[in-house]
C-alpha positions as CSV (number, residue, x, y, z in Angstrom):
1,M,19.8,63.7,-5.3
2,R,20.5,60.2,-3.8
3,S,22.9,58.1,-5.6
4,K,22.2,54.4,-6.2
5,S,24.4,51.8,-4.9
6,P,25.4,48.9,-7.2
7,G,22.8,46.1,-6.5
8,S,19.9,48.3,-5.4
9,G,18.2,48.0,-8.7
10,P,15.2,45.7,-9.4
11,R,16.0,42.0,-8.6
12,P,16.1,39.7,-11.5
13,A,13.2,37.2,-11.8
14,T,14.0,33.8,-10.3
15,R,12.6,30.6,-11.5
16,H,12.3,27.4,-9.4
17,V,13.8,24.7,-11.5
18,R,13.1,20.9,-10.6
19,A,16.2,18.9,-10.4
20,A,16.6,16.4,-13.3
21,T,17.1,13.6,-11.3
22,T,15.1,12.7,-8.2
23,S,15.5,9.9,-5.8
24,R,12.6,7.4,-5.8
25,T,11.9,4.0,-4.2
26,D,11.5,1.0,-6.3
27,S,7.7,1.0,-5.7
28,E,7.4,4.5,-6.9
29,E,9.2,3.7,-10.0
30,A,6.7,0.7,-10.5
31,G,3.9,3.5,-10.6
32,M,2.8,3.5,-7.0
33,G,2.7,7.0,-5.6
34,P,2.9,8.2,-1.9
35,R,-1.0,8.1,-1.4
36,E,-1.1,4.5,-2.7
37,Q,1.5,3.3,-0.5
38,L,-0.3,4.8,2.6
39,V,-3.4,2.9,1.4
40,K,-1.5,-0.1,1.1
41,A,0.0,0.2,4.5
42,L,-3.4,1.0,6.0
43,N,-5.0,-2.3,4.3
44,E,-2.0,-4.4,5.4
45,G,-2.2,-3.2,9.0
46,A,-6.0,-3.7,9.1
47,A,-5.5,-7.3,7.8
48,A,-2.8,-8.0,10.4
49,G,-5.0,-6.6,13.2
50,R,-7.9,-8.9,12.2
51,R,-5.6,-11.9,12.0
52,G,-4.3,-11.1,15.6
53,D,-0.7,-10.6,14.8
54,R,1.7,-8.7,17.1
55,P,2.2,-4.8,16.4
56,T,6.1,-5.7,16.1
57,T,5.2,-7.4,12.7
58,C,5.0,-4.0,11.0
59,P,7.2,-4.2,7.9
60,Y,8.0,-0.5,7.9
61,P,11.0,1.3,9.6
62,R,10.6,3.8,12.3
63,G,10.2,7.3,11.1
64,D,8.3,6.0,8.0
65,L,4.8,7.5,7.4
66,R,3.7,4.3,6.3
67,R,4.4,2.7,9.7
68,S,2.1,5.3,11.3
69,A,-0.6,4.3,8.9
70,W,0.0,0.5,9.5
71,L,0.0,0.8,13.1
72,R,-3.1,3.2,13.3
73,A,-5.1,0.6,11.1
74,F,-3.7,-2.4,13.2
75,A,-5.0,-0.9,16.3
76,K,-8.5,-0.1,15.0
77,N,-8.8,-3.5,13.8
78,R,-7.4,-5.7,16.5
79,P,-9.8,-7.6,18.7
80,L,-10.0,-6.3,22.2
81,P,-9.0,-8.8,25.1
82,G,-12.7,-9.7,26.1
83,E,-13.7,-10.4,22.3
């Protein structure tokens, strides 16, 4: 008969507990979630493209998903050189 080693018994159930404090940006605390932030960035980028602003006027920092959304909308709505 095989002897059991200590710790080879059934594993206790684990629970994933969310931290009591999470870091949020000011806009999220005001009720704006990530989806709304992306929609806002899309709308701002589209407006900037239609106005003919330069792409360097993007208000979001590098690495921010909102910057990608802003630039994509900007590129889609900017006038082409012949227009």
